[in-house]
VOFIMI-865001 format. One line per 2 residues: their letters; for each residue x, y, z of N, C-alpha, C. Coordinates in Angstrom, 3 decimals, padded with zeros to 6 digits. Layout:
a = X/Y/Z/X/Y/Z/X/Y/Z; ...;
***
This chain:
mr = 202.687/-095.054/090.422/202.316/-093.915/090.547/202.455/-093.025/092.187; 202.950/-091.805/091.807/203.528/-091.145/093.372/202.721/-090.183/093.520;
ea = 202.055/-089.823/094.772/201.232/-088.774/095.216/201.813/-087.961/096.098; 201.802/-086.971/096.665/202.105/-086.161/097.774/200.858/-085.774/098.543;
iv = 201.032/-086.108/099.943/199.899/-085.916/100.896/200.228/-084.914/101.617; 199.708/-083.696/101.852/200.128/-082.661/102.959/198.844/-082.564/104.131;
dp = 199.360/-082.703/105.219/198.624/-082.132/106.262/198.677/-080.753/106.781; 197.484/-080.226/106.540/197.671/-078.600/107.062/197.469/-078.355/108.564;
vr = 197.847/-077.168/108.732/197.493/-076.869/110.407/197.505/-075.245/110.107; 196.839/-074.827/111.062/196.554/-073.438/110.881/197.957/-072.413/111.742;
nd = 198.575/-071.712/111.168/199.551/-071.007/112.280/199.039/-069.640/112.566; 200.125/-069.122/113.064/199.943/-067.928/114.278/198.916/-066.884/113.450;
tn = 199.087/-066.609/112.159/198.391/-065.613/110.900/197.142/-066.089/110.605; 196.899/-067.169/110.787/195.363/-067.906/110.893/195.568/-068.624/109.278;
df = 196.745/-068.602/108.734/196.493/-069.237/107.548/197.035/-070.751/107.600; 196.680/-071.474/106.500/197.206/-072.980/106.587/198.809/-073.177/105.869;
ep = 199.420/-073.683/106.751/200.828/-074.227/106.191/200.897/-075.652/106.463; 201.688/-076.343/105.834/201.928/-077.728/105.560/202.869/-077.679/106.417;
ie = 202.801/-078.932/107.708/203.596/-079.052/108.311/203.971/-080.625/108.252; 203.469/-081.409/107.400/203.770/-082.878/107.322/203.918/-083.013/105.535;
ev = 204.554/-083.516/105.087/204.293/-083.887/103.859/205.014/-085.136/103.624; 204.225/-086.282/103.090/204.387/-087.550/103.175/204.349/-087.962/101.334;
iv = 205.387/-088.254/100.746/205.171/-088.803/099.601/205.085/-090.475/099.772; 204.071/-090.781/098.699/203.641/-092.184/099.122/203.457/-092.672/097.499;
dv = 203.808/-094.142/097.600/203.394/-095.015/096.470/202.263/-095.449/096.128; 201.059/-095.312/095.581/200.105/-096.043/095.254/199.967/-096.842/094.209;
ep = 200.151/-098.227/094.703/199.900/-099.275/093.939/198.516/-100.063/093.908; 197.935/-100.589/092.904/197.147/-101.560/092.913/197.376/-102.725/093.860;
ts = 196.179/-103.265/094.516/196.331/-104.773/095.313/195.832/-105.739/094.183; 195.855/-106.888/094.606/194.877/-108.339/093.381/193.701/-107.929/093.339;
eg = 193.001/-107.304/094.388/191.529/-107.048/094.530/191.344/-105.503/093.582; 192.561/-105.046/093.099/192.088/-103.858/092.376/191.730/-102.429/093.184;
vy = 192.270/-102.931/094.804/191.958/-101.970/095.591/193.500/-101.039/095.748; 193.524/-099.655/095.676/194.661/-098.833/095.733/195.082/-098.645/097.187;
ea = 196.215/-099.015/097.775/196.881/-098.917/099.153/198.064/-097.957/098.859; 198.184/-097.043/099.764/199.404/-095.786/100.049/200.296/-096.658/100.904;
qp = 201.475/-097.087/100.233/202.567/-097.143/101.279/203.669/-095.814/101.075; 204.185/-095.580/102.484/204.903/-094.359/102.745/206.307/-094.539/102.017;
vq = 206.913/-093.625/101.296/208.141/-093.580/100.549/208.985/-092.588/101.352; 208.879/-091.548/101.547/209.743/-090.680/102.190/208.606/-089.515/103.316;
vg = 209.494/-089.198/104.241/208.689/-088.457/105.089/209.245/-087.165/104.980; 208.690/-086.045/105.100/209.399/-084.574/105.326/209.622/-083.956/106.555;
sv = 209.247/-082.920/106.944/209.328/-082.571/108.501/208.096/-082.907/109.079; 208.309/-083.448/109.781/207.084/-084.343/110.662/206.697/-083.447/112.376;
ap = 205.601/-083.241/112.423/205.387/-082.520/113.627/205.386/-083.548/114.626; 205.782/-083.359/115.866/205.764/-084.482/117.043/204.254/-084.586/117.365;
qy = 203.967/-086.176/117.629/202.698/-086.105/117.935/202.701/-086.611/119.481; 201.998/-085.797/120.189/201.706/-086.255/121.696/200.534/-086.593/122.005;
qk = 200.718/-087.582/122.947/199.339/-088.294/123.420/199.014/-087.785/124.882; 197.848/-087.703/125.163/197.321/-087.315/126.279/197.972/-088.254/127.529;
yv = 198.419/-087.598/128.519/198.670/-088.454/129.334/197.698/-088.725/130.646; 197.174/-089.607/131.076/196.342/-090.119/131.667/196.904/-090.943/132.998;
pa = 197.384/-090.665/134.146/197.910/-091.506/135.454/197.379/-092.853/135.436; 197.806/-093.597/135.816/196.938/-094.922/136.018/196.319/-095.045/137.355;
na = 197.289/-094.220/138.105/196.631/-094.180/139.443/196.207/-092.489/139.994; 195.014/-092.127/138.976/194.563/-090.731/139.044/193.965/-090.586/140.905;
pv = 194.367/-089.452/141.359/193.423/-089.492/142.761/192.095/-089.332/142.493; 191.207/-089.824/143.448/189.968/-089.688/143.368/189.472/-088.775/144.573;
an = 188.742/-087.729/144.485/188.093/-087.181/145.416/187.279/-087.551/146.203; 187.312/-087.130/147.708/186.748/-087.746/148.693/185.150/-087.210/148.558;
pa = 183.890/-087.903/148.329/182.879/-087.555/148.446/182.238/-086.564/149.192; 183.089/-087.196/150.844/182.376/-086.709/151.776/183.177/-084.985/152.371;
kg = 184.044/-084.576/151.413/184.900/-083.910/152.208/184.242/-082.410/152.044; 183.454/-082.291/151.375/182.207/-080.794/151.569/181.717/-080.802/152.705;
la = 180.894/-081.902/153.154/180.035/-082.109/154.347/181.053/-081.800/155.405; 182.272/-082.517/155.564/183.370/-082.773/156.422/183.468/-081.023/156.581;
ta = 183.690/-080.544/155.525/184.351/-078.910/155.542/183.114/-077.735/156.331; 181.913/-078.393/155.901/180.884/-077.754/156.640/180.650/-078.004/158.039;
al = 181.175/-078.985/158.553/180.847/-079.538/159.697/181.837/-078.670/160.728; 183.278/-078.726/159.851/184.408/-078.304/160.770/184.083/-076.686/161.096;
ic = 183.677/-075.776/160.176/183.108/-074.481/159.989/182.173/-074.313/161.054; 181.132/-075.326/161.131/180.153/-075.034/162.233/180.619/-075.350/163.742;
gi = 181.861/-076.212/163.455/182.603/-076.768/164.965/183.178/-075.218/165.495; 183.732/-074.721/164.530/184.791/-073.585/164.840/184.071/-072.566/165.105;
cs = 182.757/-072.409/164.803/182.022/-071.146/164.931/181.403/-071.330/166.830; 181.045/-072.614/166.593/180.594/-073.004/167.910/181.561/-072.735/168.990;
vv = 182.525/-072.738/168.960/183.850/-072.687/169.781/183.933/-071.051/169.814; 183.804/-070.181/168.991/184.201/-068.969/168.910/182.973/-068.011/169.481;
fp = 181.850/-068.653/168.969/180.671/-067.743/169.270/180.117/-067.498/171.130; 180.538/-068.355/171.805/180.471/-067.986/173.215/181.277/-066.991/173.539;
ll = 182.605/-066.454/172.903/183.336/-065.244/173.257/182.509/-064.111/172.768; 181.682/-063.843/171.812/180.929/-062.741/171.303/179.809/-062.326/172.025;
pi = 179.320/-061.205/172.369/177.804/-061.466/173.255/176.784/-061.730/172.621; 176.425/-061.361/171.718/175.015/-061.686/171.120/174.958/-063.329/170.462;
ls = 176.085/-063.461/169.596/176.188/-064.954/168.844/176.431/-065.874/169.936; 176.555/-065.598/171.323/176.640/-066.598/172.525/175.180/-067.682/172.098;
lf = 174.232/-067.085/172.101/173.129/-067.990/172.220/172.962/-068.959/171.238; 173.609/-068.466/169.775/173.570/-069.917/168.995/174.859/-070.595/168.615;
sa = 175.585/-070.857/170.215/176.573/-071.723/169.946/176.219/-073.109/170.223; 175.290/-073.455/171.199/174.915/-074.705/171.288/174.017/-075.374/170.027;
pv = 173.391/-074.714/169.334/172.652/-075.355/168.086/173.750/-075.010/166.944; 174.785/-074.535/166.427/175.813/-074.458/165.868/176.737/-075.732/165.980;
gi = 176.613/-076.009/167.480/177.724/-077.180/168.012/177.077/-078.610/167.825; 175.611/-078.346/167.477/174.941/-079.686/167.510/175.016/-079.927/166.294;
aa = 174.749/-078.926/165.130/175.037/-079.127/163.634/176.241/-079.405/163.468; 177.290/-079.376/164.136/178.555/-079.811/163.855/178.727/-080.947/164.114;
ii = 178.169/-081.335/165.357/178.313/-082.773/165.501/177.567/-083.603/164.648; 176.342/-083.253/164.193/175.723/-084.175/163.003/176.434/-084.299/161.851;
lg = 176.737/-083.347/161.516/177.628/-083.205/159.934/178.505/-084.003/159.959; 179.513/-083.640/161.348/180.613/-084.588/161.268/180.821/-086.082/161.289;
vr = 179.384/-086.477/162.063/179.197/-087.993/162.067/178.615/-088.329/160.613; 177.765/-087.683/159.957/177.416/-088.126/158.821/178.338/-088.216/157.776;
ar = 179.490/-087.407/157.888/180.589/-087.198/156.670/181.694/-088.258/157.479; 181.746/-088.535/158.326/182.859/-089.965/158.956/181.920/-091.426/158.287;
kr = 180.872/-091.322/158.354/179.855/-092.564/157.781/179.823/-092.511/156.234; 180.033/-091.198/155.545/180.039/-091.227/154.249/181.376/-091.472/153.507;
tp = 182.268/-091.008/154.559/183.780/-091.193/154.037/183.926/-092.692/153.572; 184.449/-092.949/152.420/185.033/-094.402/151.811/186.349/-095.048/152.511;
eg = 186.377/-096.135/152.489/187.641/-096.735/153.121/188.831/-095.951/152.320; 189.929/-095.882/153.264/191.181/-095.276/152.811/191.178/-093.847/152.509;
fs = 190.048/-093.275/152.928/190.199/-091.659/152.913/190.195/-091.366/154.249; 190.865/-090.054/154.503/191.262/-089.630/156.101/189.643/-088.886/156.537;
tg = 189.698/-089.160/157.764/188.326/-088.501/158.308/188.927/-087.381/159.567; 189.649/-087.129/159.379/190.350/-086.417/160.193/189.611/-085.002/160.589;
ma = 189.331/-084.121/159.301/188.050/-083.146/159.233/187.190/-083.431/159.995; 186.321/-084.423/160.003/185.292/-084.941/160.480/185.193/-085.158/161.728;
ta = 186.304/-085.589/162.276/186.659/-086.003/163.786/186.943/-084.365/164.429; 187.823/-083.694/163.907/187.734/-082.532/164.259/186.672/-081.711/164.437;
ai = 185.562/-081.925/163.457/184.446/-081.074/163.448/183.557/-081.674/164.690; 183.490/-082.993/164.823/182.822/-083.512/166.190/183.409/-082.884/167.053;
vt = 185.031/-082.812/167.725/185.655/-082.274/168.651/185.119/-081.018/169.128; 185.319/-080.183/167.962/184.747/-078.588/168.407/183.600/-078.169/168.749;
gv = 182.486/-079.273/167.938/181.289/-079.086/168.030/181.098/-079.477/169.713; 181.454/-080.405/170.334/181.374/-080.690/171.766/182.003/-079.708/172.525;
lg = 183.292/-079.186/172.157/183.880/-078.008/172.821/182.931/-076.864/173.107; 182.263/-076.546/171.784/181.381/-075.434/171.860/180.374/-075.625/172.362;
if = 179.276/-077.027/172.678/178.400/-077.042/173.662/178.745/-077.014/174.948; 180.030/-077.398/175.383/180.531/-077.528/176.754/180.855/-075.750/176.960;
af = 181.267/-074.966/175.911/181.541/-073.611/176.032/180.173/-072.942/176.529; 179.172/-073.005/176.034/177.913/-072.836/175.902/177.211/-073.059/177.165;
ia = 177.431/-074.365/177.870/176.842/-074.489/179.327/177.550/-074.153/180.061; 179.080/-074.047/179.783/179.334/-073.282/180.992/179.240/-071.527/181.157;
lv = 179.093/-071.054/179.946/178.811/-069.956/179.996/177.131/-069.571/180.543; 176.211/-070.417/180.275/174.815/-070.313/180.981/175.427/-070.531/182.533;
al = 175.902/-071.448/183.144/176.259/-071.593/184.367/176.902/-070.535/185.131; 177.986/-070.133/184.454/178.748/-068.745/185.108/177.707/-067.873/185.062;
sa = 176.894/-067.201/184.201/175.792/-066.386/183.785/174.691/-066.320/185.119; 174.121/-067.983/185.352/173.468/-068.085/186.370/174.023/-067.860/188.000;
yl = 175.279/-068.181/187.960/175.847/-067.993/189.232/175.961/-066.524/189.336; 176.679/-066.008/188.607/176.838/-064.332/188.785/175.569/-063.714/188.957;
vs = 174.716/-064.176/188.450/173.108/-063.387/188.591/172.626/-063.428/190.128; 173.173/-064.787/190.597/172.729/-064.895/192.016/173.545/-064.468/193.046;
qp = 174.655/-063.809/192.546/175.628/-062.930/193.564/174.743/-061.971/193.958; 174.723/-061.271/194.975/174.087/-059.922/195.304/175.209/-058.723/194.700;
ef = 176.207/-059.410/195.111/177.778/-058.388/194.899/177.675/-058.050/193.443; 177.606/-058.907/192.645/177.614/-058.825/191.076/176.398/-058.152/190.673;
me = 175.424/-058.154/190.859/174.336/-057.454/190.521/174.335/-056.019/191.273; 174.965/-055.528/192.174/175.038/-054.216/192.876/176.126/-053.789/191.759;
ly = 177.221/-054.230/191.536/178.325/-053.954/190.620/177.522/-053.599/189.279; 176.738/-054.545/188.460/175.802/-054.645/187.239/175.126/-053.353/187.447;
ne = 174.391/-053.217/188.264/173.281/-052.057/188.126/173.882/-050.574/188.235; 174.775/-051.063/189.122/175.927/-049.492/189.132/176.570/-048.887/188.063;
ll = 176.787/-049.962/187.070/177.601/-049.755/186.114/176.558/-049.243/184.671; 175.563/-050.163/184.985/174.445/-050.033/183.909/173.403/-048.784/184.097;
gt = 173.480/-048.374/185.441/172.241/-047.400/185.605/170.953/-048.047/186.075; 170.561/-049.326/186.245/169.569/-049.919/186.137/169.396/-050.491/187.481;
nf = 168.224/-051.026/187.515/167.739/-051.666/188.911/167.137/-053.137/188.845; 167.961/-054.023/188.531/167.399/-055.603/188.166/167.119/-056.280/189.560;
***
């Protein structure tokens, strides 16, 4: 006994059309069970398997922490150059150092710790820049010539 088995698939007009037609011989086995044996294959659509590489890259779990630390570190270096934000340079630098150290500790073996190291370095530079700014300000305020110029420019008397 021969039967045709059709595998339908939707086409662009949302109608079903056969993409594969297999003609099979249906023969009963010794146990009385019918098994289909392929005889002829019509137009067969290619079968694709999903490709999963054996060495798929794994994301660094501490990358977000290292990124936040680096942003804090860069801000701690830039803040002393801005008048009002210079007050926040030291706390942001300390945050960069803390986050950078935590990111280095959480980074697994085999992953780069460069971003966390850069965050620590920029955090330290930001703290040094803050200390230098405070020392320069204290020195300039103690100089009478600077204070005279300051009072003359602003029209105040400190």
